[in-house]
C-alpha positions in Angstrom: -34.7 40.7 60.7 -36.6 37.3 61.0 -40.2 37.6 62.2 -40.7 35.8 65.5 -43.8 33.6 65.6 -45.4 32.3 68.8 -47.2 29.2 67.4 -46.8 27.0 64.4 -49.4 25.0 62.5 -49.5 22.6 59.7 -52.6 21.9 57.6 -52.4 18.6 55.7 -54.8 19.4 52.8 -57.0 17.3 50.6 -58.5 17.7 47.2 -60.9 14.7 47.5 -64.6 15.0 46.7 -67.1 15.5 49.5 -67.8 17.8 52.4 -65.8 16.3 55.3 -62.3 15.1 54.4 -60.4 12.4 56.3 -57.4 13.7 54.4 -57.4 17.1 56.1 -55.6 17.3 59.4 -54.4 20.3 61.5 -51.7 20.2 64.1 -50.3 23.1 66.2 -47.0 23.5 68.0 -46.3 26.0 70.8 -42.6 26.2 69.9 -39.3 24.3 69.4 -39.3 21.1 71.4 -43.0 21.2 72.3 -45.2 18.3 71.3 -47.6 19.4 68.5 -51.3 18.7 69.2 -53.8 17.5 66.7 -57.0 19.6 66.4 -60.1 17.4 66.2 -61.7 16.8 62.9 -63.0 15.7 60.5 -62.5 18.9 58.6 -64.3 20.5 55.6 -62.3 22.8 53.4 -64.7 25.7 54.3 -64.1 25.0 58.0 -60.3 25.3 57.4 -60.9 28.6 55.7 -62.9 29.8 58.8 -60.2 28.6 61.1 -57.5 30.6 59.3 -59.7 33.7 59.2 -60.4 33.4 62.9 -56.7 33.6 63.5 -56.5 36.6 61.2 -59.3 38.3 63.2 -57.5 37.9 66.5 -54.1 38.7 64.9 -52.6 35.5 66.1 -48.8 35.4 65.7 -48.9 32.0 64.0 -47.0 30.6 61.1 -49.3 28.3 59.1 -47.9 25.8 56.7 -50.4 24.3 54.1 -49.5 21.3 52.1 -50.4 22.1 48.5 -48.9 24.0 45.5 -50.0 27.6 45.6 -49.5 28.1 41.8 -49.1 26.1 38.6 -45.9 26.0 36.5 -45.5 29.3 34.6 -41.8 30.1 33.9 -41.2 27.1 31.6 -43.8 28.3 29.0 -44.3 31.9 30.1 -47.9 30.9 30.9 -50.0 28.6 33.1 -52.1 27.5 30.1 -50.2 28.3 26.9 -52.6 29.0 24.0 -55.6 29.9 26.2 -56.6 33.6 26.0 -57.8 33.5 29.6 -54.5 32.2 31.0 -53.8 34.5 34.0 -50.7 36.7 34.2 -49.9 35.9 37.9 -50.8 33.7 40.8 -53.5 35.9 42.3 -55.3 36.0 38.9 -54.9 32.2 38.7 -56.7 31.8 42.1 -59.5 34.1 40.9 -59.9 32.2 37.6 -60.1 28.8 39.4 -62.6 30.1 41.9 -64.8 31.7 39.3 -64.9 28.7 36.9 -65.6 26.4 39.9 -68.0 28.9 41.6 -71.0 26.5 41.4 -69.1 23.5 42.9 -69.7 22.9 46.6 -67.0 22.3 49.2 -64.4 24.3 47.2 -64.3 21.6 44.6 -62.3 22.2 41.4 -63.5 19.6 38.8 -65.0 22.3 36.6 -61.5 23.8 35.9 -60.1 20.3 35.1 -63.1 19.7 32.7 -62.9 23.1 31.1 -62.1 22.5 27.3 -59.3 25.0 27.3 -57.7 23.7 30.5 -58.2 19.9 30.4 -55.5 19.4 27.7 -52.9 20.4 30.3 -53.8 17.8 32.9 -53.0 14.1 33.4 -56.3 12.6 34.4 -57.7 9.2 35.4 -58.8 6.7 32.8 -55.6 7.2 30.8 -56.8 10.6 29.8 -53.5 12.5 29.4 -53.9 15.9 27.9 -51.7 16.5 24.8 -50.1 19.5 26.6 -49.2 17.6 29.8 -45.7 17.2 28.7 -43.2 14.3 28.9 -43.6 11.7 31.6 -43.6 13.8 34.8 -45.3 16.8 33.3 -44.4 20.5 33.9 -42.8 21.7 37.1 -42.4 25.1 38.8 -38.8 26.3 39.4 -39.0 25.4 43.1 -40.2 21.9 42.3 -37.2 21.4 39.9 -34.8 22.6 42.5 -36.5 20.3 45.1 -36.1 17.3 42.8 -32.6 18.0 41.7 -31.3 18.8 45.2 -33.0 15.7 46.6 -35.0 17.6 49.1 -38.1 15.6 48.1 -39.6 14.1 44.9 -41.9 17.0 44.0 -44.5 16.2 41.4 -46.3 18.3 38.8 -49.5 20.0 39.9 -50.9 19.2 36.5 -50.9 15.5 37.5 -54.2 14.3 38.9 -53.3 10.6 39.1 -51.7 8.4 41.7 -50.9 8.5 45.4 -48.3 11.2 45.0 -50.4 13.6 42.9 -50.9 17.1 44.2 -53.1 18.6 41.4 -56.5 18.1 43.1 -55.4 19.5 46.4 -53.6 22.4 44.8 -56.6 23.5 42.7 -59.0 23.3 45.6 -56.3 25.1 47.7 -56.3 27.9 45.1 -60.0 28.4 45.8 -59.2 28.8 49.5 -56.4 31.3 48.8 -58.8 33.4 46.7 -61.4 33.4 49.4 -58.8 34.6 51.9 -58.7 37.8 49.8 -55.5 39.2 51.3 -56.9 39.0 54.8 -54.0 36.7 55.7 -50.4 37.3 54.5 -49.2 34.5 52.2 -45.4 34.3 51.7 -43.8 35.0 49.2 -46.7 36.6 47.5 -47.1 39.1 50.3 -44.4 40.7 52.6 -44.3 39.2 56.0 -46.1 41.6 58.4 -44.9 42.5 61.9 -48.0 40.9 63.5 -50.7 38.4 62.6 -50.7 35.0 60.9 -48.6 34.1 57.9 -49.2 31.2 55.5 -46.5 29.4 53.7 -46.6 26.5 51.3 -45.0 23.4 52.8 -44.0 19.9 51.6 -44.4 17.4 54.4 -41.8 15.0 52.9 -39.2 17.7 53.5 -40.0 17.7 57.2 -39.8 13.9 57.4 -36.5 13.8 55.6 -35.0 16.5 57.8 -36.2 14.6 60.9 -33.9 11.7 59.7 -36.7 9.2 58.9 -35.4 6.3 57.0 -37.3 4.0 54.7 -39.9 6.5 53.5 -41.7 9.5 55.0 -44.9 7.8 56.2 -45.6 7.3 59.9 -48.5 4.9 60.6 -47.9 4.0 64.2 -46.8 5.6 67.5 -43.3 4.2 67.3 -42.7 5.6 63.9 -44.0 9.0 64.9 -41.8 8.9 68.0 -38.8 8.5 65.8 -39.8 11.4 63.6 -40.4 13.8 66.5 -37.2 12.7 68.1 -35.4 14.3 65.1 -36.8 17.7 66.4 -35.9 17.1 70.1 -39.4 15.9 71.1 -39.4 12.8 73.3 -43.1 12.1 73.7 -45.5 12.0 70.7 -49.1 12.8 71.2 -51.4 9.8 71.7 -53.7 9.5 68.7 -56.9 7.5 68.2 -55.7 6.6 64.7 -52.2 6.9 63.2 -53.0 7.9 59.6 -50.6 9.6 57.2 -52.5 12.9 57.3 -52.4 13.3 61.1 -48.8 12.3 61.5 -47.7 14.4 58.6 -49.4 17.4 60.1 -47.9 16.8 63.6 -44.3 16.3 62.3 -44.4 19.2 60.0 -45.7 21.5 62.7 -42.6 20.5 64.8 -40.4 21.2 61.8 -41.9 24.6 61.2 -41.2 25.6 64.8 -37.5 25.0 64.0 -37.3 26.1 60.4 -39.0 29.5 60.9 -35.8 30.9 62.4 -33.6 29.9 59.4 -33.0 33.1 57.5 -32.0 31.1 54.3 -35.5 29.7 54.0 -37.0 33.2 53.8 -34.6 34.4 51.2 -34.0 31.7 48.6 -31.2 33.0 46.3 -33.0 32.0 43.1 -36.4 33.4 44.0 -36.8 36.8 42.4 -39.9 39.0 42.8 -41.2 38.0 39.4 -40.8 34.3 40.3 -42.6 34.8 43.6 -45.5 36.6 41.9 -46.2 33.8 39.3 -45.0 30.6 40.9 -44.5 31.2 44.6 -42.1 29.0 46.6 -42.2 26.0 48.9 -40.9 27.0 52.3 -38.0 24.8 53.3 -36.4 24.7 49.8 -33.3 27.1 50.1 
């Protein structure tokens, strides 16, 4: 039986340096066909953590999508960091390791992990510093990312890549610190079973929401007209009026609208290739069947 949620939120995350992030946006939908509303920022990563925990405390029946990779590739090499004796055995241990190594960094930063001598070899970094274990061209991918790319759901990139506009590595590593701080106080699918009540977090990819809305010519929405077209794909006639139409705000709004519809699709909760072992080490992107 599919869990029924009352509200739907998308958190567009950021791995940038600093306390307050223009790249973080939160939008909330009250259901299918309802116009999502942006929650005022700018946000810090710690403030987002508090916001999620507040919903856990009041047992809010909210589905929360967060736009980062919840784990690093594991299955292709049977390890996150092959050759490193501290390489974790599953995703929860990975979150703990990232948080411990970066414990002295403010604002849930994660540079200490990237600079760690046993981890840095795995990342593609700025200044043409590509670790010798990054892999060929696009780097290593999780199973769900490979499926996402091959099935043309969206051009998923490696979370070991820290370079370029499409990189997700920085946001994913800082996101892992957030997941560790949640400390099981909020269910995170597919690492946890979906509870009967209370909030549930899923990993999302905002490009999937844009493509399924029927947006042509790229997934970005930088004005009211473009956002209107995207929301029309989910039966919403009037977009919210924004002070600034930046990628982060519009991505959060459109993905919240998509989540309201996608949550009732049983296929998305039971991907046929996602076993319990895969879920434990690599997780899954909600929306990739």
